[in-house]
C-alpha positions, -999 to 999 in steps of 0.1 A, spaced: -483 104 -639 -482 136 -659 -512 159 -652 -522 190 -671 -543 215 -651 -561 241 -673 -576 272 -657 -594 299 -676 -593 335 -665 -627 333 -648 -645 335 -615 -643 297 -612 -605 295 -616 -597 293 -579 -621 264 -572 -608 247 -604 -572 250 -592 -580 240 -556 -597 208 -565 -573 198 -593 -544 203 -568 -561 179 -544 -562 153 -572 -526 160 -582 -514 155 -546 -534 123 -543 -518 109 -574 -483 123 -567 -484 137 -602 -460 157 -622 -480 189 -630 -482 214 -658 -503 244 -648 -518 261 -679 -534 294 -674 -555 309 -703 -566 344 -706 -584 361 -735 -572 396 -726 -536 407 -719 -547 434 -695 -560 409 -670 -530 386 -670 -514 395 -636 -542 381 -613 -540 348 -631 -502 348 -630 -503 353 -592 -528 325 -588 -508 301 -609 -476 310 -590 -493 304 -556 -506 270 -568 -471 261 -581 -456 269 -547 -482 248 -529 -477 218 -552 -439 221 -549 -442 222 -511 -461 189 -514 -431 174 -532 -445 176 -568 -427 187 -599 -445 218 -614 -443 237 -646 -463 269 -652 -475 281 -686 -495 312 -694 -512 316 -727 -534 343 -744 -562 335 -768 -590 311 -774 -592 285 -746 -604 257 -769 -575 261 -794 -549 264 -766 -560 234 -747 -562 212 -778 -528 224 -789 -511 218 -756 -525 182 -755 -511 176 -789 -477 190 -780 -471 169 -749 -482 135 -734 -505 138 -705 -521 110 -685 -548 133 -670 -562 167 -681 -582 188 -657 -605 215 -669 -628 240 -654 -659 259 -667 -660 295 -677 -671 320 -651 -699 336 -671 -731 315 -670 -739 323 -706 -706 308 -716 -706 277 -694 -728 255 -716 -709 263 -747 -676 256 -730 -687 222 -717 -702 212 -750 -673 224 -772 -641 221 -751 -647 197 -722 -669 172 -741 -647 174 -772 -617 165 -750 -636 137 -733 -645 122 -767 -612 127 -785 -584 130 -759 -558 103 -755 -559 108 -718 -584 107 -690 -602 140 -683 -612 156 -650 -640 182 -654 -642 204 -623 -676 217 -616 -690 234 -586 -669 243 -555 -656 213 -536 -632 223 -508 -617 188 -504 -616 153 -518 -630 131 -491 -657 111 -508 -653 94 -542 -681 77 -562 -669 50 -585 -694 39 -612 -690 2 -619 -705 -13 -651 -705 -49 -639 -684 -59 -669 -647 -63 -677 -648 -30 -696 -654 -13 -663 -621 -23 -647 -602 8 -654 -624 34 -636 -625 10 -606 -587 9 -605 -584 46 -611 -611 55 -586 -596 32 -559 -561 46 -564 -573 82 -563 -594 76 -531 -565 58 -515 -541 86 -523 -565 112 -509 -574 90 -479 -610 94 -490 -641 72 -486 -648 52 -518 -683 41 -529 -687 16 -557 -721 22 -574 -738 -2 -599 -771 8 -615 -794 -18 -630 -829 -17 -646 -857 -4 -624 -873 -27 -599 -909 -37 -602 -931 -14 -581 -933 -38 -552 -896 -33 -545 -893 2 -534 -879 1 -498 -843 3 -487 -845 -31 -471 -856 -47 -503 -828 -29 -522 -802 -42 -498 -816 -77 -500 -815 -74 -538 -778 -65 -537 -770 -94 -514 -788 -118 -537 -770 -104 -567 -736 -109 -551 -745 -145 -541 -756 -154 -576 -732 -172 -600 -732 -146 -628 -706 -126 -647 -721 -94 -633 -719 -107 -597 -683 -117 -602 -674 -83 -616 -691 -64 -588 -674 -86 -561 -641 -80 -579 -647 -42 -579 -656 -43 -542 -624 -62 -533 -602 -39 -553 -616 -8 -536 -616 -24 -502 -579 -34 -507 -570 2 -515 -592 22 -492 -597 22 -454 -634 31 -459 -654 17 -487 -689 5 -496 -708 -11 -524 -742 2 -535 -768 -9 -559 -794 13 -575 -822 6 -599 -835 31 -625 -823 53 -653 -785 51 -650 -776 88 -653 -804 98 -629 -793 73 -603 -756 82 -606 -764 119 -601 -789 112 -573 -763 91 -554 -737 118 -560 -759 144 -545 -774 123 -516 -740 109 -507 -724 144 -510 -696 129 -531 -668 152 -541 -660 133 -573 -678 110 -597 -656 85 -616 -668 71 -649 -654 50 -677 -653 55 -714 -646 32 -743 -629 34 -777 -648 29 -809 -635 7 -838 -624 39 -855 -601 49 -827 -623 77 -814 -632 76 -777 -670 70 -773 -687 69 -739 -702 37 -725 -739 32 -730 -742 58 -758 -745 93 -744 -744 83 -707 -711 100 -698 -720 131 -718 -753 134 -699 -737 129 -665 -709 154 -672 -734 180 -685 -759 176 -656 -735 170 -627 -730 198 -602 -698 183 -589 -664 172 -605 -664 142 -629 -634 121 -638 -638 103 -672 -613 75 -673 -604 62 -707 -584 32 -719 -549 40 -730 -529 22 -757 
């Protein structure tokens, strides 16, 4: 596992590095730390931060390489991804609020849609990786994020929650008990969706000491984000798919884009590899 951790010279760089390091340790990854600064005068603080992160990763037994670049973050990240093969790329948002939306829409989302690797987008400030939310589609195409989420949760000794969202219930089914009964009934049914969800639950349970399966009804993005917040999950794991033209496109149209844009916590977009 080769992981690229990109940090921009911004106020969020410490939280980006801290969380990405947690993921790297959980995956026992070989790490390349890429620091990017727009101005040469402010290079030293970023250098010190990268060196500190490199020492911490090396103490955890990981192989680490440090790179420091000056220039446009988007151009540098894309060039680095083209120059080497990475299994996972971790990105953080810019520190200035006025730049965050542009960064997410131009760099992070461009990488999610066009990268040949999975992408971790670090948002917010999560001090640890103790709760992982895995979004299961209930189809065979959703196997990869389940495997990846389970492996990551296992490596971090985190609790894993498998979440599946289906169409909204009729108004009579609004209570928690009815929701739980609906999940039980779904799992007992002889359908492809039931078999896939039971498979996902078994995979996660086999990897994680603490795991659970949840069902929500409603608008998919809304329910994923709601569960992420109410469950205080440190990471949301999603899947992506490849179009016939070879370009990565998110499942269910713009679902992944919407969740990544709206989420207040890290999101891992897992894509199929060749």
